[in-house]
C-alpha positions as CSV (number, residue, x, y, z in Angstrom):
1,M,34.7,-190.1,-105.0
2,E,33.8,-186.9,-103.3
3,Q,34.6,-183.7,-105.8
4,P,37.2,-181.2,-104.1
5,L,36.2,-178.0,-102.9
6,C,36.5,-175.4,-105.3
7,L,36.4,-171.5,-105.2
8,T,35.6,-168.4,-107.6
9,L,37.1,-165.3,-106.4
10,Q,36.5,-162.2,-108.6
11,V,38.0,-158.7,-107.8
12,F,35.7,-155.7,-109.1
13,D,36.0,-152.0,-109.4
14,H,32.2,-151.6,-109.0
15,E,29.7,-153.4,-106.8
16,P,28.8,-156.4,-108.6
17,A,25.3,-158.2,-109.2
18,H,25.0,-161.2,-107.4
19,S,23.2,-164.2,-106.5
20,A,22.3,-166.0,-103.4
21,G,25.2,-168.1,-101.7
22,V,27.8,-165.8,-102.7
23,Q,29.7,-163.6,-100.0
24,V,30.5,-160.2,-101.3
25,W,32.9,-158.0,-99.6
26,K,33.8,-154.2,-100.0
27,G,37.6,-153.0,-99.3
28,G,40.5,-152.2,-101.2
29,A,44.3,-152.9,-102.0
30,T,46.6,-153.2,-99.2
31,D,49.3,-150.7,-98.0
32,L,52.2,-152.7,-97.3
33,E,53.9,-149.8,-95.5
34,T,51.1,-148.9,-93.1
35,R,49.5,-152.3,-93.3
36,T,46.0,-150.9,-93.9
37,M,43.3,-150.9,-96.5
38,I,43.7,-148.5,-99.3
39,A,39.7,-147.7,-99.7
40,D,40.2,-145.3,-102.6
41,P,39.5,-146.6,-105.5
42,P,37.1,-149.4,-103.7
43,R,37.2,-152.9,-104.7
44,W,34.7,-155.6,-104.3
45,L,35.4,-159.3,-103.6
46,L,32.9,-162.0,-104.6
47,I,33.7,-165.6,-102.8
48,A,31.8,-168.4,-104.3
49,D,32.2,-171.9,-102.8
50,H,31.4,-174.6,-105.4
51,T,32.4,-177.8,-107.3
52,L,34.2,-177.8,-110.5
53,D,31.1,-178.0,-112.5
54,Q,29.4,-174.9,-111.2
55,A,31.4,-171.6,-111.8
56,P,29.5,-168.6,-111.9
57,E,30.3,-166.0,-115.0
58,R,31.1,-162.5,-114.5
59,A,33.4,-159.8,-116.0
60,P,35.9,-158.9,-113.1
61,L,39.2,-157.1,-112.8
62,R,40.8,-160.2,-111.7
63,Q,39.3,-163.7,-111.6
64,W,40.5,-167.2,-110.3
65,R,39.0,-170.5,-110.2
66,L,40.7,-172.3,-107.6
67,E,41.1,-175.8,-106.1
68,Q,41.5,-175.5,-102.3
69,I,44.6,-177.3,-101.1
70,N,44.9,-176.7,-97.3
71,P,43.0,-177.4,-95.5
72,G,40.9,-179.7,-97.2
73,T,37.2,-178.9,-97.7
74,L,36.7,-176.1,-95.3
75,V,34.0,-173.6,-96.8
76,S,34.1,-169.9,-96.6
77,P,33.2,-169.0,-92.8
78,E,29.8,-166.9,-92.4
79,N,31.2,-164.9,-89.1
80,A,34.1,-163.2,-90.4
81,G,34.5,-159.5,-90.1
82,G,37.1,-159.4,-93.0
83,V,39.0,-160.8,-95.6
84,V,42.7,-160.5,-96.4
85,L,43.5,-161.8,-99.9
86,V,47.1,-162.5,-101.0
87,S,48.2,-164.2,-104.4
88,M,51.7,-165.4,-105.8
89,T,53.5,-167.5,-108.1
90,P,56.5,-169.3,-107.1
91,D,59.4,-169.9,-109.0
92,P,59.1,-173.3,-110.8
93,E,62.3,-174.6,-109.3
94,R,61.2,-173.6,-105.7
95,E,57.4,-174.7,-106.2
96,E,57.8,-178.1,-104.2
97,E,59.7,-176.2,-101.3
98,F,57.1,-173.2,-101.4
99,N,54.2,-175.7,-100.9
100,D,55.8,-177.3,-97.9
101,W,56.5,-174.1,-96.5
102,Y,52.9,-172.9,-96.8
103,N,51.5,-176.3,-95.8
104,M,53.7,-177.1,-92.9
105,E,54.3,-173.9,-91.6
106,H,52.4,-170.9,-92.7
107,I,48.5,-171.7,-92.8
108,P,49.1,-173.9,-89.6
109,H,50.6,-170.7,-88.1
110,F,47.9,-168.2,-89.0
111,N,45.2,-170.8,-88.1
112,R,46.5,-170.6,-84.5
113,L,46.8,-166.8,-84.4
114,P,44.0,-165.1,-82.4
115,G,41.8,-163.4,-84.7
116,V,42.0,-165.2,-87.6
117,I,38.9,-167.5,-88.0
118,A,40.2,-169.5,-91.3
119,A,43.5,-169.5,-93.1
120,R,43.0,-171.5,-96.4
121,R,45.3,-171.8,-99.4
122,F,44.4,-172.5,-103.1
123,R,45.9,-173.5,-106.5
124,A,44.5,-171.9,-109.7
125,I,42.5,-174.0,-112.1
126,E,42.2,-170.5,-114.1
127,G,43.7,-167.2,-113.7
128,N,47.0,-165.8,-112.1
129,P,48.8,-165.7,-110.0
130,R,49.2,-169.6,-109.3
131,Y,48.3,-169.6,-105.7
132,V,45.8,-167.8,-103.6
133,A,45.9,-167.4,-99.9
134,L,42.3,-166.4,-98.1
135,Y,42.3,-165.1,-94.3
136,H,38.9,-164.8,-93.0
137,V,39.5,-162.8,-90.1
138,E,37.6,-161.1,-87.1
139,N,38.7,-157.6,-88.7
140,T,41.2,-156.6,-91.0
141,D,43.1,-154.4,-88.3
142,I,44.8,-157.9,-87.3
143,Y,47.0,-157.3,-90.3
144,A,49.0,-154.7,-88.5
145,T,49.3,-156.7,-85.3
146,P,52.4,-158.0,-83.8
147,G,51.2,-161.4,-84.0
148,W,50.4,-161.1,-87.5
149,M,53.8,-159.3,-88.6
150,A,55.5,-162.4,-86.6
151,A,54.0,-164.9,-88.6
152,N,55.3,-163.2,-91.6
153,E,58.9,-162.9,-90.6
154,T,59.9,-166.5,-89.9
155,P,63.2,-167.5,-91.3
156,W,61.5,-170.0,-93.8
157,I,59.1,-167.2,-95.0
158,L,61.7,-164.9,-95.5
159,R,63.7,-167.3,-97.8
160,M,60.5,-168.0,-99.6
161,R,59.8,-164.5,-100.4
162,R,62.9,-164.4,-102.9
163,F,61.4,-166.8,-105.0
164,Q,57.8,-165.5,-105.6
165,R,56.6,-163.1,-108.0
166,D,53.4,-161.6,-109.1
167,R,52.2,-160.9,-105.5
168,T,48.9,-159.1,-105.0
169,Y,47.4,-158.1,-101.6
170,F,43.8,-157.1,-101.0
171,M,41.7,-156.2,-97.8
172,F,38.0,-156.5,-97.5
173,G,36.3,-155.2,-94.2
174,Q,32.6,-154.6,-95.1
175,R,30.7,-157.6,-95.8
176,I,27.6,-156.8,-98.0
177,V,25.9,-160.0,-98.4
């Protein structure tokens, strides 16, 4: 049986040491009013695709070991100009509907949006919040476009937002490696 694709995501407050095969991005938190990146203080994101038995060890601000749940085994694309990271934990009594919404509406919608190279979602094996979505994009400016904002205003997403907590938002627009 094929092992599931897993991912280690790490967010740092300094440029971390890294090895080959790891994507390193520079960016910051997301200003939800202006829909832009807050570059100060800077943050760095490490993305390492791996199998369950190969998790790198570091000391980040945030860290997750994740199992990719949609769309299957798609690895981190090499041709992205930016990464948008969103994480959240749904209320336990709404988790089944949350997963239905994310898998049937949200991820497919973003994968059709011009400028999105790959929209993927993950479940935490280790770390919190429990779910992470990664959007590899041509440019992080997409976050403020009408298409992106419309994708975040459907009736189903507006309903599901009421049942989420511990949301984090980061944008990374400069790929180091």
